[in-house]
C-alpha atoms as one frame of an Amber mdcrd trajectory, in Angstrom:
protein
   0.000   0.000   0.000   1.402   3.414  -0.962   1.975   6.156   1.598  -0.430
   8.393  -0.280  -3.196   5.821  -0.112  -2.489   5.255   3.569  -2.851   9.003
   4.225  -6.092   9.054   2.213  -7.443   6.069   4.139  -6.452   7.646   7.443
  -8.230  10.867   6.471 -11.386   8.982   5.522 -11.307   7.075   8.824 -11.052
  10.359  10.738 -14.004  11.709   8.753 -16.071   8.611   9.476 -15.346   9.113
  13.173 -16.434  12.751  12.974 -12.892  14.060  13.385 -12.905  16.265  10.312
 -10.219  18.713  11.462  -7.831  15.801  12.014  -8.805  14.396   8.625  -7.604
  17.557   6.900  -4.055  16.983   8.163  -3.735  13.565   6.530  -5.629  14.611
   3.410  -3.505  17.751   2.918  -0.388  15.554   3.054  -1.929  13.163   0.533
  -2.816  16.080  -1.744   0.773  17.351  -1.688   1.874  13.925  -2.951  -0.857
  13.578  -5.599  -2.421  16.991  -6.303  -4.511  15.778  -9.260  -6.172  12.862
  -7.494  -9.848  13.810  -7.418 -10.748  11.348  -4.663  -8.311  13.132  -2.355
  -9.569  16.578  -3.406 -13.169  15.518  -2.802 -12.478  14.103   0.649 -10.503
  17.204   1.593 -13.287  19.460   0.317 -15.864  17.561   2.353 -13.715  17.724
   5.479 -13.206  21.477   5.052 -16.938  21.944   4.506 -17.784  20.028   7.658
 -15.527  22.278   9.744 -17.044  25.354   8.106 -13.924  26.315   6.152 -16.070
  27.063   3.125 -13.495  29.027   1.110 -11.010  26.153   1.323 -13.728  23.653
   0.439 -14.682  25.824  -2.531 -11.107  25.703  -3.797 -10.961  21.901  -3.604
 -14.192  21.486  -5.579 -13.038  24.040  -8.162  -9.839  22.011  -8.606 -11.903
  18.880  -9.215 -13.936  20.704 -11.861 -10.759  21.835 -13.613  -9.806  18.160
 -13.913 -13.320  16.762 -14.463 -15.786  19.454 -15.614 -18.696  16.992 -15.713
 -18.350  15.838 -12.091 -21.923  16.229 -10.828 -21.017  15.950  -7.152 -18.277
  18.597  -7.410 -20.779  20.996  -8.987 -23.274  20.310  -6.200 -20.681  20.649
  -3.441 -19.299  23.839  -4.967 -22.828  25.219  -5.041 -23.207  24.422  -1.340
 -19.901  26.170  -0.558 -20.923  29.254  -2.493 -24.322  29.342  -0.843 -22.755
  29.068   2.627 -20.529  32.032   1.754 -23.549  34.166   0.849 -23.176  33.814
  -2.920 -26.440  32.109  -3.942 -26.449  33.634  -7.443 -23.167  31.822  -8.159
 -24.465  28.633  -6.543 -27.421  28.431  -8.948 -25.270  27.697 -11.995 -23.472
  24.858 -10.223 -26.723  23.391  -8.908 -28.069  23.530 -12.471 -24.989  21.710
 -13.774 -25.251  19.063 -11.052 -28.931  18.542 -11.882 -28.163  18.412 -15.608
 -25.489  15.741 -15.166 -27.548  13.758 -12.637 -31.241  14.552 -13.154 -32.405
  11.702 -10.921 -30.903  13.316  -7.805 -33.570  14.712  -5.487 -30.895  16.446
  -3.387 -29.559  18.383  -6.352 -33.024  19.378  -7.532 -34.109  20.446  -4.030
 -30.985  22.575  -3.558 -31.602  24.291  -6.888 -35.269  24.897  -6.133 -34.496
  26.267  -2.655 -31.872  28.756  -3.845 -34.010  29.883  -6.782 -36.999  30.430
  -4.462 -34.982  32.576  -2.046
């Protein structure tokens, strides 16, 4: 098992245990080793989001979208980050993209409807 994977696994275990701040330490180290690995970026973005570091989470999801522009979850998560930062007009476009790429998702559709109604 590679050191990078071990750091990723450790980060995910911390997240599963609700220790999101601790997870960021391992995941940041993993990201330095493999900066284009979207699974690491996603986990790090989620951990940042959970500890209310929305700007950092936003950056991680933007990096994913640079690598994979059709990633429905990254669009949704980026929308959530933007909304939490008081930027709902920017969130709408990402919620629309998430819904476009995964129309069967109730969560994506509900997020879009809620921000459009506000």
